[in-house]
N, C-alpha and C positions, 0 to 999 in steps of 0.2 A: 432793512426786512424785506421779507417777501410780503408782497403784497397779492391778493388773488382777486382781481377785479370780474363780476359774474354781470355779463348784459354789455354786449357789443355793438350797442348805438352810437351815436356821438358823444355822448355823453360819456359812458364808460368808456368808450377808445381814445379820448381827452384825458383822460384821470389818466389811464394805463400808461399813455405816453407822457405825458408830465413826472407821474411820479420815477418814471422809470429812465426819464434823464437826470434825475436828482437823489444817486444811489441806492435806488431799489432795484432789487429782481421783482417784476412786477410778471404776472400770469393772467393775459385775459380767457375767458372762456362765455359759451354761449349754449343756449339746448340745442342749437339749428347749426348742428353738424356740417352741413354742406358749407355753410355759410362760411363756417368758423377754417375750413379748407378751404376758400378763398383765400383769407387772409392770410394765410399760414403758407398759399403759393405768393402771393404779391406782395406780401408785407409792407401790405396798406390796407385802409379801409376804405377804397374805394366807392362803395355804396354810402356808406355814412359821415365818414369825414376824409377824403380824398384829399392829395397832395399830399400828404404827411407820413413818410417813412418809418417804422415799424426800429427802433435801435433796434443792437443784439442783447440788451438788457429785456425789452421786450417779448419773451413769449406767449402763443399762441396754441391754445391746449383744444383739446375737441371730449378725453377725458378731465373730468369735473374733479375724480381721487388723484390724479396726479395732478391737476391745478392746485389743489390741497395740500398736498403733501410740503411739510415744513414750513407754512404757513402763518407769517404772525396776525394779517389782519386780512377781514374779507369785503370788501366794497359791491354793496350789490347797488348796479346800477339799470338795470333793469330797467321798464315802468312799473306804475303801484302795481298794476295788473296780475303781473310776474313774482310783485316781490314774495306774496305765502309761498307761494312753491319755490321758489329760491332758496329762502329758510330753511322750507322743508328739506330742500336737499344737502342741509350744510347736518343737522341731522342724520340723514337717510347716509351719506359718507362719515362719521363718527367726526364730525366738525363741529358738532354745536354747542362746545366752549371757545370757539374761534370769536376773538374779538370780531361787531360788525360795525360799519358805516351803512347806515342807509343813504344815496343819493340821490334818491326819486322823489321828487314833489307831490303831493296830493294827499286825498281821505280814499281808504279803499272803500270802492262800493261794498253794499248793504251791511258791512257793519260796521262804515264811520268811523274806524281807528286811524291815527295816525302812523304816520312811517314806521316811524320804531315802534310803534304801540302794534302793529304788526307782525312783527319780527319778536318780539319779547312772546307775544302770544300764539308761535311758536317756539323759541325755546325759553319758556322760563324761566331755565335755571342758570343762562347765561347773564352775567354781570355786567359787560361791557359793551351796550347797546346804546347804539350814538346815530346822529345824524349829521350828514355835513352840506350845507346849503348855505347862501345865499348869490350876491350879484357875479353871475360868468357865465357866458356862452362859451361852448365848446369850442366850435373855431377859433374866439381869442386865445384860449388856455391851448391849446394847441399848435399855436401861435407862439407861444410861450409872451405871449404880452400881460402885465402885472392885474392880478386880481386880488382883492382880499374876501375870504368866506367864513363863514364859523363854523363850529365842530363842537356837537351839545350833546349832554348826555345827562340823565340822572347821577351817574357815578361822577362824579366833580375831580375823584383824585385820577380815575384812569385818562379824563381829559385832557390833566395836567402834563400826564406823562407822555399820552401821543403828539402832542403838541409840537414837542420839540423835534421829536422823530420823522414828522413829515413836513413841518415848516419848510417853505425855499423862499427866494427874491425875487421868484415871480407868484407864487399861492400866497400869502399871508394869510395865518390863523388864528383866530379868536377862537378864544374860548366860552364855553356858557354852560351851565348846570339849570336853562331852562328849554329845557327838549321840547316840551309843547308850545313854546313862544316862537323859536325855532323851526318847528316844522309847519305850523298854522300859516305861520308870514310865507313861507314857500310856497304855500300849497293854494294860499286863494288869493296871491297877486297872479296869479294866473288867469282866474276870472277876469279881475283888475283891468288888462291885458286886453281881452278880447273885448269890454266896455269900450278902453281908449281908441281900441282900433275903428272901432265902430265910428265911435265920433268924430276919428283921424280920418275916414272913406265918405265919409260926411258931409264932410268940408265944414265943420263947426267951428274950426279956429284953437287957436294956444288957450285962450280965456276956459274955454269948455275943456279941452285938454288936463288942464291944471287942476279945475275943481273938480274930475272923475279922480284924481288921481288920489289929489286931499281928501277925499267922501269916500272916497277905496278904502285907504290907509284907517278911516274910523273906523268903517266898517270891519277892518281885517281887526283891528284895534279890540273890540268890542267884543268880538268874538273869541280871539285868543284870550282874551282876561278872564271870561264866562269860563272859560275850560281851563284856568288855574294858571294862565300866563303872568309874568312880570311887563306889564307893561313898557318898562325901558328897553326889553328887548327888540317890540315893534320899533322904536326909535332907532336902530342898529339897523344893519348889514342884512342881516335876515327877514328887517321889516320893512322900512322905507328903502334902505338900497336896494332892493332883492325889486320891489313896486316900480323905485322910478324906471330901475333896466329895463325891465319884461314891457312897462308902460310904452316908453320914446325909442328901443332901440331896432335899428331895422333885425335885426336879426331872430328875434321875437318871437318866435312860432302862434304861440297864442296873441300878440298883437298881429300878429298875419291871417288868423281865422277874422278876425273882428272886422278887418281892411276886407276880407273877402265878402263876407255877409254885406257888408255895406256898399258892395257892388250888385247886389239880388242878386247873387250865389247860393244854392242848396247849399250846408253843411255838408253834407258829403261829399260836395266835389270839390269844395277847397281844402277838404279833410286831407283828397285821394291828389292834390295837385301840391301839398306841402310836402308830403311822402314821410314825412316822420308824425310821433305822438307829439298831441299835441294836449297835455293834461289839463288844460282849464276846463275844457269841454267836458269831461266823464266828470270830471269834481264840482262843477254845477250844482247839480242838486243833490248830493251828498251836503252840502254845504248850507244848503236851504232847509233840511233835515236837520240839521247838526241844530245852526240857529233857531229855527222852529222847537228844538227840543230846549234850549235853553233860552228861549221867549226873546230871541236877539233880532234886534230889527236892520236887517239888510237890502235895504232898494237894488240896487246894481246886482246881487247875485239876486233877487227876485224879479225881476223884469230881463235880467237873459235867460234864467230860465220859461220865461214865457216865451222870448225869443225862439229858443233849441224847440220848442213845442208847437210852433209855429203856431202861435196863441197873438201874436203881437206881430208889427215889422222892424226891422232899422231905424226908421225914422222914427215909429210909435216908444220906442227905447229912450230914444234920445231926449224927446219930447216929455216923455212920462216924466224922467227925473229931472226934468227939468221944470216940471208944474205942479212940485210936490209941495205942500203949505210950507209957507214961510215960519222959521222957529230960528229961537236960539240956536248958536253951535255951540 
């Protein structure tokens, strides 16, 4: 299959590398033409994912029309902020019919839409729109270390057809028709990773980390179910699996945000030092607003919102969470 990957950050590059090494012709494209020319010349993403040479089956294009020609699948791996424009480009280049997997995690700012809902909003006639999510770091996928992720769509028949075409011994794919649950799990776990990094950075210990991860899962599940998800989805790879990885893994950008804030650094400084998009930061306010809409209690999300608004200190965030009124679990 020919696969077009839109977005040449670390995750988009890792996906392109992976699928190009497993029997697919892959084209990598980004709207940053100068950057793509660098990748063409270097045959490597030296900024986003250094150390991995592009195989001959991975092509880099500056022309999206050429990148989409003959393609059987588009994977959008931009930030959530770039998702709507990327989906609109498919329509502009007469590829509105092309099956689409959103490989980014978060809620769209202002609309509060989940990733697959953004694509559906732009391409309402397209019946093959889904989400790729689950516990996976770009660096490890590029190294071809094993992982398992979820492909989810409201179109169950399409996902059942797609899984055997994309499944490999490195990336094991599981299917789901609970796109809401998979998308919410992938989005909100980033917020919980910031909280966990904050706790770890303040040296509150492993007990506190376990409490945050567990209560974080409860928050994620409450919100997802209120939005129409199946509770069991959050007990799987896209829920607890992704949450554990992001809250504990050294490669987690969102955990590093929490660690940086615990050191007393300003948020803009932490993000600049990380140098990559940390979706959890931009997701906090949208998740808080969505929770308010559904009247869902999300104390971790609420206190982190107060932190980034500078209404609380890092120490006060953890103390506030631990001082909440006792209640039945």
